[in-house]
C-alpha positions as CSV (number, residue, x, y, z in Angstrom):
1,X,142.5,157.9,43.5
2,X,145.5,158.8,45.7
3,X,144.5,161.3,48.4
4,X,146.9,162.5,51.1
5,X,145.5,163.4,54.5
6,X,147.1,164.6,57.7
7,X,145.7,165.8,61.0
8,X,146.1,169.5,62.1
9,X,147.0,170.7,65.6
10,X,143.3,171.7,66.2
11,X,142.1,168.1,65.5
12,X,140.7,168.8,62.1
13,X,142.0,167.0,59.0
14,X,143.5,168.5,55.8
15,X,143.5,166.6,52.6
16,X,144.9,166.9,49.1
17,X,144.1,165.2,45.8
18,X,145.7,165.8,42.4
19,X,145.5,164.8,38.7
20,X,147.5,166.0,35.7
21,X,146.1,167.6,32.6
22,X,148.4,165.6,30.3
23,X,147.4,167.1,26.9
24,X,145.1,169.7,25.4
25,X,142.7,169.3,22.5
26,X,144.0,170.4,19.1
27,X,142.7,173.7,17.7
28,X,142.3,173.4,14.0
29,X,140.7,175.5,11.3
30,X,140.4,179.2,10.5
31,X,141.0,182.0,12.9
32,X,137.2,182.3,13.4
33,X,136.8,178.6,14.1
34,X,139.7,178.7,16.6
35,X,138.1,181.8,18.3
36,X,134.8,179.9,18.5
37,X,136.5,176.9,20.1
38,X,138.3,179.1,22.6
39,X,134.9,180.8,23.5
40,X,133.4,177.3,24.0
41,X,136.4,176.3,26.2
42,X,135.9,179.5,28.3
43,X,132.2,178.8,28.8
44,X,133.0,175.2,29.8
45,X,135.6,176.4,32.3
46,X,133.1,179.0,33.6
47,X,130.5,176.4,34.2
48,X,133.0,174.1,35.9
49,X,134.1,176.9,38.3
50,X,130.4,177.7,39.1
51,X,129.7,174.1,39.8
52,X,132.8,173.9,42.0
53,X,131.4,176.7,44.0
54,X,128.2,174.8,44.7
55,X,130.2,171.6,45.6
56,X,133.1,173.3,47.5
57,X,130.7,175.1,49.9
58,X,133.1,177.4,51.7
59,X,136.7,178.7,51.9
60,X,137.8,175.5,53.6
61,X,138.1,174.1,50.1
62,X,140.7,175.3,47.5
63,X,140.9,174.3,43.9
64,X,144.3,175.0,42.2
65,X,145.6,174.9,38.6
66,X,149.4,174.6,38.9
67,X,151.6,175.3,35.9
68,X,155.1,174.0,36.5
69,X,158.3,174.0,34.4
70,X,159.8,170.5,34.0
71,X,163.4,170.5,32.7
72,X,164.0,168.6,29.4
73,X,167.1,167.7,27.5
74,X,168.1,168.1,23.8
75,X,165.2,170.4,22.9
76,X,165.0,174.0,21.6
77,X,163.2,174.9,24.9
78,X,164.5,174.4,28.4
79,X,161.3,173.1,30.0
80,X,158.0,171.6,29.2
81,X,155.0,173.0,30.9
82,X,153.0,170.5,33.0
83,X,149.6,171.3,34.5
84,X,148.2,169.8,37.6
85,X,144.7,170.2,39.1
86,X,144.9,170.1,42.9
87,X,142.0,170.0,45.4
88,X,142.6,170.8,49.0
89,X,140.1,170.7,51.8
90,X,139.9,171.0,55.6
91,X,137.2,169.0,57.5
92,X,136.7,167.7,61.0
93,X,136.0,164.1,59.8
94,X,138.6,162.2,57.9
95,X,136.2,159.9,56.0
96,X,134.0,162.7,54.9
97,X,137.1,164.7,53.8
98,X,138.4,161.9,51.6
99,X,134.9,161.4,50.0
100,X,134.5,165.2,49.4
101,X,137.9,165.5,47.7
102,X,137.3,162.5,45.5
103,X,133.9,163.9,44.5
104,X,135.5,167.2,43.6
105,X,138.3,165.6,41.6
106,X,135.8,163.5,39.6
107,X,133.9,166.7,38.9
108,X,137.0,168.4,37.4
109,X,138.1,165.2,35.5
110,X,134.6,164.9,33.9
111,X,134.6,168.5,32.9
112,X,138.1,168.4,31.3
113,X,137.5,165.1,29.7
114,X,134.3,166.3,28.0
115,X,136.4,168.9,26.1
116,X,138.9,166.3,24.9
117,X,141.6,167.1,27.5
118,X,143.7,164.1,28.4
119,X,143.7,163.4,32.1
120,X,146.2,161.4,34.1
121,X,145.0,160.3,37.5
122,X,147.2,157.2,37.9
123,X,148.6,156.2,41.3
124,X,152.0,157.8,41.0
125,X,150.7,161.3,39.9
126,X,150.8,162.6,43.5
127,X,154.4,161.4,43.9
128,X,155.3,163.1,40.5
129,X,153.6,166.3,41.7
130,X,155.6,166.3,44.9
131,X,158.8,165.6,43.1
132,X,158.3,168.6,40.7
133,X,157.3,171.1,43.4
134,X,160.3,170.0,45.4
135,X,162.5,171.3,42.6
136,X,160.9,174.8,42.5
137,X,163.3,177.6,43.4
138,X,162.7,179.3,46.7
139,X,164.4,182.5,45.6
140,X,161.3,184.6,45.0
141,X,157.5,184.6,45.3
142,X,155.3,187.1,43.5
143,X,151.5,187.5,43.8
144,X,149.3,189.2,41.2
145,X,146.3,191.0,42.8
146,X,143.6,193.4,41.9
147,X,144.6,197.0,42.7
148,X,142.9,199.1,45.3
149,X,141.7,202.5,44.0
150,X,140.3,205.7,45.4
151,X,138.6,208.4,43.4
152,X,137.2,211.8,44.1
153,X,138.0,215.6,43.9
154,X,137.8,218.7,46.0
155,X,134.0,218.8,45.5
156,X,133.3,215.1,46.2
157,X,131.2,214.3,49.3
158,X,133.8,211.7,50.4
159,X,136.6,209.6,48.7
160,X,135.2,206.7,46.7
161,X,136.9,203.3,47.2
162,X,136.8,200.6,44.6
163,X,139.0,198.0,43.0
164,X,140.0,196.3,39.7
165,X,137.5,194.1,38.0
166,X,139.0,191.2,35.9
167,X,137.6,191.6,32.4
168,X,135.2,188.7,31.5
169,X,134.9,186.5,28.4
170,X,138.7,186.0,28.3
171,X,139.6,183.8,25.4
172,X,143.3,184.6,25.5
173,X,145.3,181.4,25.0
174,X,148.2,182.2,27.4
175,X,150.7,181.6,24.5
176,X,153.1,184.3,25.7
177,X,153.1,182.9,29.2
178,X,153.8,179.4,27.9
179,X,156.5,180.6,25.6
180,X,158.3,182.5,28.3
181,X,157.9,179.7,30.9
182,X,159.3,177.1,28.5
183,X,162.6,179.0,28.6
184,X,162.8,178.9,32.4
185,X,163.3,176.1,34.9
186,X,162.5,175.4,38.5
187,X,159.5,177.8,38.5
188,X,155.7,177.5,38.7
189,X,152.5,179.5,38.4
190,X,149.6,178.7,40.7
191,X,146.0,179.8,40.2
192,X,143.9,179.1,43.4
193,X,140.2,179.8,44.2
194,X,138.4,179.5,47.5
195,X,134.5,179.6,47.5
196,X,133.3,182.5,49.7
197,X,130.3,184.7,50.3
198,X,129.9,188.4,51.3
199,X,129.0,188.9,54.9
200,X,125.7,190.5,55.8
201,X,127.5,193.7,56.7
202,X,129.3,193.7,53.3
203,X,126.0,193.1,51.5
204,X,124.2,195.9,53.3
205,X,127.0,198.4,52.8
206,X,127.5,197.5,49.1
207,X,123.8,198.0,48.5
208,X,123.7,201.4,50.3
209,X,126.8,202.8,48.8
210,X,126.0,201.7,45.3
211,X,122.6,203.5,45.5
212,X,124.3,206.6,46.8
213,X,126.9,206.6,44.0
214,X,124.1,206.1,41.4
215,X,122.4,209.2,42.7
216,X,125.7,211.2,42.6
217,X,126.4,210.0,39.1
218,X,123.0,210.9,37.7
219,X,122.6,214.1,39.7
220,X,121.3,215.1,43.1
221,X,119.3,218.3,43.8
222,X,121.2,220.3,46.4
223,X,120.7,223.9,47.4
224,X,118.5,224.8,44.3
225,X,121.0,223.2,41.9
226,X,121.8,219.8,40.4
227,X,125.0,218.3,41.8
228,X,126.8,215.6,39.7
229,X,130.1,214.0,40.6
230,X,131.8,212.6,37.5
231,X,134.5,211.0,39.7
232,X,131.8,208.7,41.1
233,X,131.1,207.0,37.7
234,X,133.9,204.4,37.8
235,X,133.4,203.5,41.4
236,X,129.7,203.1,40.8
237,X,130.3,200.9,37.8
238,X,132.6,198.6,39.8
239,X,130.5,198.4,43.0
240,X,127.2,197.9,41.0
241,X,129.0,195.0,39.1
242,X,129.5,193.2,42.4
243,X,126.1,194.2,43.7
244,X,124.5,192.6,40.7
245,X,126.4,189.3,41.4
246,X,125.9,189.4,45.2
247,X,124.2,186.0,45.1
248,X,126.4,184.5,42.4
249,X,129.5,182.4,43.0
250,X,132.3,184.4,44.5
251,X,135.8,183.4,45.3
252,X,138.8,184.4,47.3
253,X,141.9,183.8,45.1
254,X,145.7,183.5,45.0
255,X,147.7,184.0,41.8
256,X,151.3,183.1,42.7
257,X,154.5,182.8,40.8
258,X,157.4,180.9,42.3
259,X,161.0,180.8,41.0
260,X,164.1,182.9,40.3
261,X,163.3,186.6,40.8
262,X,163.8,187.6,37.2
263,X,161.6,184.8,36.0
264,X,158.9,185.7,38.5
265,X,158.8,189.3,37.4
266,X,158.6,188.3,33.7
267,X,155.9,185.7,34.2
268,X,153.8,188.0,36.5
269,X,153.8,190.8,34.0
270,X,152.6,188.4,31.3
271,X,149.9,187.1,33.6
272,X,148.7,190.7,34.1
273,X,148.6,191.2,30.3
274,X,146.6,188.0,29.9
275,X,144.1,189.1,32.7
276,X,143.6,192.5,31.0
277,X,142.6,190.9,27.7
278,X,139.0,189.9,28.4
279,X,136.5,191.1,25.9
280,X,134.0,192.5,28.5
281,X,135.4,195.3,30.6
282,X,133.8,197.2,33.4
283,X,136.9,199.4,33.7
284,X,140.5,199.4,32.7
285,X,142.3,197.3,35.4
286,X,146.1,197.6,36.0
287,X,146.6,195.0,38.7
288,X,149.4,194.9,41.2
289,X,152.4,192.5,41.7
290,X,153.3,192.0,45.4
291,X,156.6,190.5,46.5
292,X,155.9,187.8,49.1
293,X,159.4,186.4,49.2
294,X,159.8,187.2,52.9
295,X,157.0,184.7,53.7
296,X,159.6,181.9,52.9
297,X,157.1,179.5,51.5
298,X,158.7,176.1,51.0
299,X,156.5,174.1,48.6
300,X,158.3,170.9,49.4
301,X,157.1,171.0,53.1
302,X,154.2,173.4,53.1
303,X,152.3,172.3,49.9
304,X,149.2,171.2,51.8
305,X,148.4,174.2,53.9
306,X,150.2,177.2,52.4
307,X,147.3,178.5,50.2
308,X,145.2,179.5,53.3
309,X,148.3,181.0,55.0
310,X,149.2,183.1,51.9
311,X,145.6,184.3,51.4
312,X,145.3,185.4,55.0
313,X,148.5,187.3,54.6
314,X,147.3,189.0,51.5
315,X,144.0,190.1,52.9
316,X,145.2,191.2,56.3
317,X,149.0,192.1,56.1
318,X,150.0,193.2,52.6
319,X,147.6,196.2,52.5
320,X,147.6,199.9,52.0
321,X,147.2,200.7,55.7
322,X,147.0,204.5,55.0
323,X,144.0,203.9,52.6
324,X,142.2,201.6,55.0
325,X,142.6,204.0,57.9
326,X,141.6,207.2,56.1
327,X,138.8,206.0,53.7
328,X,135.6,204.8,55.4
329,X,134.5,202.8,52.4
330,X,137.8,200.9,52.4
331,X,137.2,199.7,55.9
332,X,133.8,198.2,55.0
333,X,134.9,196.7,51.7
334,X,138.5,195.7,52.6
335,X,138.0,192.1,51.2
336,X,136.9,193.3,47.8
337,X,140.4,193.4,46.2
338,X,140.7,189.7,47.0
339,X,137.2,188.6,45.7
340,X,136.5,187.5,42.2
341,X,133.4,186.3,40.4
342,X,133.4,183.1,38.4
343,X,133.6,185.2,35.2
C-alpha cells in the first residue's frame, strides 16, 4: 500500500494513505427491497465509523471520503464522480505512523468490500488522487456546519444555548448531489471526521445543565407556584441527546465543498437537504454554510495537513463572537456545533 509521509517542523511525522471506491453494489428489486438494502448499508457504515473511532484513538487521526468530479468527453454528463477514502495521521514515530495508517486503510477496505463495493488500492492510486485534486478550482471553499442556536423568553432564567443535531438513520442515496456534481467540473466534496472526546469540564457542565433544563421543562415549584419554561424543551432535547452519548464515539468534523463559487453554493445546499433527511430527528436542523475562501486552501500543496488547519479555524475563528461572549452556556459548550455522534 502506498503511504506518503513527511516530517513536520516540530519533529513529528504526518502520513497519508488512500484507496478508491471504484464501484458501488447494484440496488435491484422493489422500492421496499431497495430501502432495506440502504438501511443495511447505513448500519454497515455506522459500524465502520464506530470501529474507526476505537482504532483512530484521537483527533491526530482523520478519515475522509472525497467526492471529486473527473472531466469526461463525449458523454451526456460533464464529469464522472470518483470517490476516494483517505486516512491521515500525525505521530512522533514514522514506523508506527505507517503501520497505523495501513491498519486503518485495511479496516475500511474490509468494511467496504464486505458490502460488494469494488476497491482499488493499486500502486498508482495515490498519484491519481494527487492529479485529480491538483485540478480542483481554488475559486471558492464552502463549509457546511451545524447551526448555533439560543432559546428563551422574557421569563426565562437565562438564555439556553444549543445546536443542530444531524438526524440519524439517514438512508438518502445522495442522488441529487451526484446528479448536480456530474454537470460540474474541477470541484470536490470532502467529508472528514476526527475522533474526539468531551473534556471533563464539558461532561460536568453538560450533565448539570441537562438536569436543570429537565426541571424547567417539567416544572419547578417557585414562590408557591409551578414554573415551566416551554422554551427550554428543545435545548433540553438536544443536550440530553449528547449527554446520553457522552461515552459513545464522538467526532469533530469538516464538510467542505471546493470549486467555482456557483457550484459550491449549489452542492452545499444539496448536502444540507441530504443531511436533513434522516428518519430519526431530535429537532429540525437548518445547518449553516460558511464561506472559507479567504483561507486560500490549495489542495495541490496542502492536501496532507489542511483538515486540521480548517477544523481549528472553524472552531476558534468562524464563530458568533457576540453569542459566545453574552451567553454563559455557549462559553462552556463552544465545541458542540463541531461535534457529531457516529449516527
